N, CA, C and O of each residue as an XYZ file, in Angstrom:
588
protein
N     135.969    135.335    186.687
C     135.307    136.282    185.829
C     134.926    135.617    184.368
O     135.794    135.116    183.654
N     133.670    135.661    184.039
C     133.145    135.051    182.896
C     133.669    135.616    181.717
O     133.954    136.814    181.699
N     133.862    134.762    180.543
C     134.631    135.348    179.173
C     133.841    136.707    178.703
O     134.404    137.727    178.305
N     132.444    136.522    178.826
C     131.615    137.708    178.345
C     132.010    139.098    179.172
O     132.186    140.190    178.633
N     132.106    138.837    180.522
C     132.456    139.999    181.381
C     133.833    140.554    181.145
O     134.062    141.762    181.215
N     134.712    139.686    180.876
C     136.136    139.887    180.397
C     136.035    140.813    179.192
O     136.527    141.941    179.168
N     135.368    140.253    178.205
C     135.344    140.931    176.901
C     134.754    142.421    176.977
O     135.147    143.366    176.293
N     133.745    142.450    177.929
C     133.213    143.841    178.207
C     134.088    144.651    178.861
O     134.062    145.845    178.563
N     134.930    144.237    179.761
C     135.778    144.834    180.310
C     136.898    145.435    179.362
O     137.319    146.582    179.518
N     137.266    144.744    178.559
C     138.225    144.987    177.468
C     137.796    146.126    176.466
O     138.549    147.021    176.082
N     136.452    145.960    176.090
C     135.885    146.879    175.120
C     135.774    148.187    175.947
O     136.035    149.224    175.337
N     135.459    148.270    177.119
C     135.329    149.475    177.995
C     136.854    150.204    178.011
O     137.035    151.407    177.824
N     137.863    149.250    178.265
C     139.203    149.937    178.389
C     139.562    150.486    176.937
O     140.212    151.528    176.850
N     139.144    149.789    175.773
C     139.587    150.147    174.615
C     138.836    151.590    174.411
O     139.460    152.587    174.048
N     137.497    151.595    174.670
C     136.784    152.897    174.393
C     137.392    154.019    175.284
O     137.424    155.188    174.900
N     137.873    153.612    176.495
C     138.380    154.791    177.270
C     139.571    155.307    176.718
O     139.786    156.505    176.906
N     140.384    154.648    176.078
C     141.637    154.992    175.450
C     141.242    155.809    174.119
O     141.982    156.737    173.791
N     140.355    155.572    173.506
C     139.896    156.181    172.468
C     139.100    157.604    172.720
O     139.220    158.613    172.025
N     138.402    157.472    173.681
C     137.779    158.886    174.147
C     138.722    159.762    174.779
O     138.785    160.945    174.443
N     139.457    159.279    175.663
C     140.508    159.917    176.316
C     142.003    159.384    176.033
O     142.637    158.688    176.825
N     142.419    159.779    174.896
C     143.774    159.116    174.586
C     144.840    159.675    175.523
O     144.811    160.839    175.922
N     145.755    158.818    175.845
C     146.936    159.220    176.611
C     147.985    159.551    175.501
O     148.029    158.939    174.434
N     148.769    160.504    175.819
C     150.063    160.914    174.962
C     149.768    161.120    173.387
O     150.534    160.795    172.481
N     148.412    161.770    173.236
C     148.105    162.109    171.930
C     148.650    163.395    171.862
O     147.926    164.344    172.166
N     149.853    163.592    171.499
C     150.527    164.930    171.645
C     151.670    165.091    170.599
O     152.300    164.064    170.345
N     151.996    166.143    170.009
C     153.024    166.318    169.108
C     154.368    166.482    170.141
O     154.477    167.245    171.100
N     155.281    165.574    169.653
C     156.611    165.646    170.385
C     157.420    166.488    169.642
O     157.552    166.239    168.444
N     158.083    167.602    170.213
C     158.810    168.570    169.603
C     160.298    167.998    169.418
O     160.845    167.425    170.361
N     160.767    168.120    168.517
C     162.112    167.583    168.233
C     162.441    166.044    168.693
O     163.329    165.733    169.488
N     161.581    165.183    168.058
C     161.726    163.797    168.515
C     162.989    163.543    167.696
O     163.341    164.127    166.671
N     163.687    162.416    168.444
C     164.793    161.701    167.801
C     164.450    160.633    166.881
O     165.291    160.181    166.104
N     163.033    160.128    166.937
C     162.829    159.184    166.093
C     161.183    159.221    165.834
O     160.369    159.198    166.756
N     160.869    159.275    164.573
C     159.428    159.274    164.250
C     159.250    158.737    162.976
O     160.111    158.730    162.096
N     157.778    158.150    162.863
C     157.349    157.453    161.611
C     156.004    157.386    161.586
O     155.373    156.998    162.569
N     155.366    157.797    160.338
C     153.971    157.661    159.992
C     153.759    156.525    159.126
O     154.518    156.146    158.234
N     152.440    155.920    159.541
C     152.117    154.969    158.730
C     150.282    155.150    158.556
O     149.497    155.528    159.426
N     150.043    154.822    157.436
C     148.626    154.857    156.846
C     148.108    153.451    156.505
O     148.817    152.663    155.880
N     146.935    153.156    156.896
C     146.283    151.947    156.627
C     145.499    152.137    155.365
O     144.309    152.391    155.548
N     145.898    152.071    154.161
C     145.282    152.100    152.895
C     143.709    151.456    152.906
O     142.858    151.956    152.170
N     143.420    150.435    153.697
C     142.161    149.801    153.549
C     141.162    150.602    154.184
O     140.019    150.545    153.731
N     141.435    151.408    155.253
C     140.347    151.977    155.931
C     140.472    153.711    156.123
O     139.567    154.484    156.438
N     141.960    154.035    155.808
C     142.146    155.248    156.011
C     142.865    155.779    157.422
O     143.225    156.951    157.537
N     143.012    154.918    158.345
C     143.544    155.188    159.631
C     145.046    155.646    159.288
O     145.675    155.166    158.345
N     145.529    156.584    160.119
C     146.781    157.246    160.107
C     147.404    157.509    161.315
O     146.764    158.185    162.120
N     148.450    157.147    161.605
C     149.299    157.375    162.897
C     150.729    157.847    162.672
O     151.388    157.383    161.741
N     151.194    158.707    163.457
C     152.557    159.001    163.548
C     152.919    158.803    164.968
O     152.257    159.232    165.913
N     154.056    158.101    165.056
C     154.505    157.937    166.330
C     155.918    158.723    166.319
O     156.709    158.718    165.376
N     156.101    159.468    167.672
C     157.347    160.224    167.870
C     157.916    159.834    169.226
O     157.225    159.660    170.230
N     159.024    159.732    169.175
C     160.013    159.220    170.270
C     161.033    160.237    170.645
O     161.497    160.960    169.764
N     161.400    160.345    171.823
C     162.773    161.065    172.210
C     163.367    159.966    173.013
O     162.803    159.384    173.940
N     164.533    159.746    172.574
C     165.449    158.777    173.113
C     166.828    159.431    173.698
O     167.629    159.990    172.949
N     167.020    159.316    175.022
C     168.059    159.820    175.846
C     168.888    158.608    176.363
O     168.451    157.825    177.207
N     170.033    158.519    175.831
C     170.866    157.226    176.154
C     170.129    156.132    175.956
O     169.667    155.975    174.826
N     169.893    155.291    176.830
C     169.147    153.908    176.485
C     167.683    153.786    176.944
O     167.128    152.708    177.156
N     167.049    155.133    177.092
C     165.750    155.139    177.741
C     164.961    156.005    176.659
O     165.558    156.776    175.907
N     163.617    155.831    176.631
C     162.720    156.451    175.954
C     162.083    157.371    177.023
O     161.326    156.979    177.910
N     162.527    158.766    176.803
C     162.159    159.706    177.617
C     160.780    160.479    177.301
O     160.299    161.331    178.049
N     160.281    160.103    176.219
C     158.998    160.885    175.565
C     158.457    159.994    174.439
O     159.173    159.372    173.654
N     157.350    159.999    174.444
C     156.640    159.194    173.434
C     155.224    159.885    173.181
O     154.585    160.419    174.087
N     154.867    159.830    172.062
C     153.325    160.742    171.693
C     152.947    160.114    170.398
O     153.616    159.289    169.776
N     151.781    160.613    170.068
C     151.299    160.067    168.593
C     150.368    161.227    168.156
O     149.940    162.103    168.907
N     150.156    161.122    167.027
C     149.243    161.891    166.252
C     148.455    161.037    165.183
O     148.900    160.012    164.665
N     147.234    161.597    164.927
C     146.594    160.887    163.844
C     145.205    160.602    163.868
O     144.651    161.202    164.789
N     144.475    159.931    163.214
C     143.306    159.804    163.165
C     142.718    158.346    162.624
O     143.400    157.668    161.855
N     141.387    157.900    163.084
C     141.142    156.653    162.549
C     140.155    155.912    163.485
O     139.511    156.577    164.297
N     140.005    154.578    163.415
C     138.938    154.180    164.198
C     139.322    153.876    165.606
O     140.503    153.919    165.952
N     138.316    153.558    166.464
C     138.674    153.272    167.932
C     139.897    152.349    168.192
O     140.699    152.511    169.112
N     139.934    151.366    167.270
C     140.947    150.371    167.533
C     142.390    150.947    167.314
O     143.319    150.775    168.103
N     142.451    151.576    166.265
C     143.970    152.206    165.862
C     144.106    153.319    166.842
O     145.209    153.395    167.383
N     143.324    154.084    167.134
C     143.701    155.293    167.982
C     143.998    154.731    169.489
O     145.006    155.038    170.126
N     143.134    154.003    169.886
C     143.184    153.277    171.455
C     144.527    152.523    171.453
O     145.296    152.619    172.410
N     144.801    151.776    170.374
C     146.060    151.073    170.317
C     147.356    152.105    170.434
O     148.233    151.912    171.276
N     147.383    153.069    169.630
C     148.343    153.919    169.703
C     148.455    154.529    170.964
O     149.585    154.685    171.427
N     147.366    154.940    171.661
C     147.529    155.406    173.035
C     148.016    154.686    174.072
O     148.660    155.230    174.969
N     147.716    153.176    174.050
C     148.267    152.343    174.765
C     149.668    152.112    174.658
O     150.356    151.844    175.643
N     150.242    152.231    173.182
C     151.672    152.095    173.159
C     152.322    153.201    173.654
O     153.227    153.052    174.475
N     151.943    154.430    173.219
C     152.690    155.594    173.674
C     152.640    155.625    175.334
O     153.722    155.765    175.905
N     151.660    155.523    175.988
C     151.785    155.366    177.305
C     152.557    154.346    177.880
O     153.098    154.601    178.957
N     152.745    153.034    177.279
C     153.462    152.187    177.755
C     154.923    152.149    177.638
O     155.647    151.531    178.419
N     155.428    152.999    176.389
C     156.796    153.071    176.255
C     157.634    154.291    177.052
O     158.856    154.221    177.186
N     156.950    155.265    177.498
C     157.677    156.143    178.207
C     158.324    155.567    179.487
O     157.733    154.865    180.307
N     159.694    155.982    179.552
C     160.529    155.474    180.588
C     161.004    154.145    180.465
O     161.633    153.667    181.409
N     160.790    153.456    179.410
C     161.205    152.130    179.137
C     162.581    152.241    178.441
O     162.876    153.166    177.683
N     163.436    151.163    178.783
C     164.664    151.189    177.997
C     164.564    150.698    176.763
O     163.644    149.898    176.588
N     165.317    150.977    175.769
C     164.854    150.834    174.384
C     164.951    149.284    174.121
O     164.231    148.840    173.227
N     165.786    148.398    174.822
C     165.575    147.154    174.544
C     164.257    146.445    175.205
O     163.789    145.402    174.748
N     163.772    147.059    176.213
C     162.461    146.558    176.736
C     161.440    147.003    175.909
O     160.456    146.279    175.761
N     161.512    148.114    175.325
C     160.556    148.614    174.319
C     160.381    147.752    173.085
O     159.262    147.510    172.633
N     161.492    147.295    172.551
C     161.574    146.532    171.520
C     160.982    145.204    171.722
O     160.269    144.634    170.896
N     161.354    144.703    172.984
C     160.577    143.264    173.360
C     159.129    143.418    173.434
O     158.380    142.548    172.992
N     158.667    144.592    174.026
C     157.302    144.796    174.380
C     156.496    144.756    172.874
O     155.408    144.226    172.650
N     157.268    145.395    172.032
C     156.643    145.553    170.627
C     156.429    144.255    169.990
O     155.398    143.864    169.442
N     157.534    143.643    170.132
C     157.647    142.233    169.488
C     156.543    141.208    170.153
O     156.130    140.286    169.449
N     156.119    141.339    171.332
C     155.339    140.461    172.168
C     153.813    140.936    171.656
O     152.866    140.151    171.593
N     153.744    142.273    171.322
C     152.417    142.815    171.046
C     152.165    142.027    169.775
O     151.159    141.321    169.705
N     153.107    142.116    168.663
C     152.964    141.520    167.475
C     152.683    139.994    167.561
O     151.897    139.454    166.782
N     153.276    139.390    168.425
C     153.085    137.917    168.749
C     151.590    137.716    169.149
O     150.865    136.839    168.677
N     151.220    138.649    170.089
C     149.921    138.554    170.560
C     148.676    138.423    169.567
O     147.687    137.707    169.726
N     148.951    139.259    168.532
C     147.947    139.367    167.434
C     148.236    138.582    166.179
O     147.475    138.746    165.225
N     149.418    137.610    166.054
C     149.753    136.864    165.149
C     148.665    135.805    164.930
O     148.606    134.906    165.769
N     147.876    135.798    164.001
C     146.914    134.623    163.616
C     147.463    133.438    163.230
O     146.805    132.399    163.287
N     148.761    133.471    162.786
C     149.435    132.187    162.447
C     149.780    131.454    163.786
O     150.056    130.255    163.738
N     149.776    132.079    164.898
C     149.986    131.470    166.125
C     148.741    131.084    166.777
O     148.029    131.938    167.306
N     148.448    129.887    166.771
C     147.141    129.352    167.003
C     146.874    129.549    168.514
O     145.730    129.804    168.890
N     147.848    129.444    169.346
C     147.777    129.744    170.920
C     148.168    130.994    171.183
O     148.901    131.591    170.395
N     147.769    131.497    172.216
C     148.322    132.727    172.704
C     149.609    132.359    173.430
O     149.446    131.885    174.555
N     150.973    132.503    172.951
C     152.047    132.105    173.370
C     152.776    133.163    174.315
O     153.982    133.141    174.558
N     152.087    133.866    174.689
C     152.700    134.951    175.752
C     152.366    134.387    177.280
O     151.240    134.027    177.623
N     153.492    134.373    178.105
C     153.185    134.094    179.536
C     152.572    135.218    180.150
O     152.202    136.194    179.498
N     152.448    135.112    181.419
C     151.635    136.085    182.317
C     152.557    137.335    182.503
O     152.043    138.453    182.534
N     153.886    137.173    182.625
C     154.735    138.346    182.725
C     154.743    139.053    181.478
O     154.737    140.284    181.472
N     154.756    138.384    180.430
C     154.856    139.262    178.958
C     153.425    139.975    179.007
O     153.407    141.200    178.883
N     152.367    139.363    179.161
C     151.001    139.989    179.120
C     151.016    141.213    180.067
O     150.704    142.320    179.628
N     151.353    141.042    181.286
C     151.514    142.128    182.224
C     152.416    143.218    181.732
O     152.173    144.369    182.096
N     153.304    143.006    181.043
C     154.027    143.926    180.404
C     153.753    144.785    179.277
O     154.402    145.741    178.851
N     152.626    144.249    178.855
C     151.886    144.892    177.669
C     151.017    145.959    178.153
O     150.674    146.913    177.454
N     150.598    145.737    179.621
C     149.791    146.749    180.039
C     148.352    146.592    179.548
O     147.832    145.492    179.363
N     147.749    147.757    179.352
C     146.353    147.849    178.676
C     146.301    147.253    177.084
O     145.244    146.905    176.557
N     147.364    147.205    176.541
C     147.458    146.662    175.306
C     147.225    145.214    175.282
O     146.917    144.684    174.215
N     147.343    144.519    176.362
C     147.016    143.146    176.401
C     145.613    142.873    176.145
O     145.268    141.749    175.783
N     144.716    143.885    176.317
C     143.260    143.893    176.084
C     142.821    143.665    174.608
O     141.763    143.144    174.254
N     143.825    144.148    173.797
C     143.619    143.957    172.300
C     143.578    142.724    171.743
O     143.244    142.558    170.570
N     143.959    141.636    172.639
C     143.978    140.307    172.059
C     142.526    139.821    171.553
O     142.441    138.812    170.852
N     141.587    140.432    171.859
C     140.184    140.169    171.329
C     140.066    140.568    169.791
O     139.203    140.140    169.025
N     140.989    141.377    169.504
C     141.010    141.703    167.964
C     141.270    140.567    167.058
O     140.908    140.612    165.882
N     141.936    139.465    167.604
C     142.446    138.347    166.800
C     141.122    137.751    166.219
O     141.258    137.020    165.239
N     139.803    137.977    166.716
C     138.587    137.378    166.176
C     138.158    137.961    165.107
O     137.248    137.426    164.474
N     138.798    139.348    164.619
C     138.403    139.993    163.604
C     139.666    140.320    162.716
O     140.323    141.351    162.857
N     139.894    139.498    161.939
C     141.152    139.585    160.968
C     141.305    140.990    160.145
O     142.406    141.494    159.924
N     140.204    141.497    159.765
C     140.163    142.638    159.050
C     140.675    143.905    159.875
O     141.142    144.911    159.341
N     140.527    143.723    161.221
C     140.855    144.833    162.166
C     142.210    144.713    162.682
O     142.541    145.679    163.369
N     143.128    143.762    162.541
C     144.412    143.581    162.893
C     145.259    144.470    162.394
O     146.167    144.827    163.144
N     145.202    144.955    161.251
C     145.994    146.068    160.795
C     145.702    147.530    161.478
O     146.568    148.403    161.534
N     144.625    147.657    161.893
C     144.125    148.740    162.761
C     144.921    148.729    164.012
O     145.565    149.738    164.301
N     144.944    147.537    164.892
C     145.641    147.531    166.080
C     147.047    147.451    166.063
O     147.661    147.819    167.065
N     147.686    147.003    165.021
C     149.067    146.828    164.764
C     149.735    148.074    164.213
O     150.963    148.154    164.209
N     148.862    149.180    163.685
C     149.556    150.479    162.852
C     150.555    150.947    163.768
O     151.723    150.887    163.386
N     150.277    151.451    165.033
C     151.123    152.295    165.747
C     152.464    151.667    166.362
O     153.488    152.295    166.633
N     152.261    150.427    166.507
C     153.254    149.433    166.785
C     154.285    149.258    165.673
O     155.494    149.281    165.899
N     153.759    149.084    164.472
C     154.687    148.979    163.553
C     155.410    150.259    163.015
O     156.547    150.235    162.545
N     154.597    151.432    163.136
C     155.214    152.700    163.048
C     156.423    152.862    164.000
O     157.473    153.393    163.638
N     156.209    152.376    165.228
C     156.992    152.734    166.118
C     158.422    151.943    165.774
O     159.527    152.485    165.818
N     158.210    150.765    165.478
C     159.234    149.860    164.996
C     159.977    150.205    163.869
O     161.170    149.907    163.820
N     159.369    150.858    162.860
C     160.029    151.397    161.704
C     160.390    152.806    161.957
O     160.742    153.487    160.994
N     160.353    153.236    162.939
C     160.968    154.561    163.416
C     162.468    154.488    163.477
O     163.152    155.500    163.325
N     163.024    153.212    163.714
C     164.300    153.083    163.776
C     165.031    153.176    165.213
O     166.258    153.196    165.309
N     164.300    153.224    166.142
C     164.919    153.442    167.376
C     165.697    152.342    168.007
O     166.247    152.520    169.094
């Protein structure tokens, strides 16, 4: 598949998550939640999780903002449900590595990319440094929730 075709596919996936967000729901009685706002553009996201034992039994997000921030939150919430806490923490760390501009090469192996699911499609945001905060907002909120 040509690079342009792949970028188009990633853009379509991003817009699908934006138009039809997964897990954009209020989680009642979450065990962990955290809200973050991007002061540069006004994007806002709240991530809520329910953890039972060592697994995330439910995850959802609320908020508003650009297509990137909202699609990224959708991808995160969809990905984390049913994961062990240790696996979720690794996935979040890998996503942050994926978008780390100080990392000149994408240092994730294929298994790590596969584990990110749809969120791997956001690697194209690396080309737009001003939009990195948008893509990372939900992931940082989940990390700061203290789970």
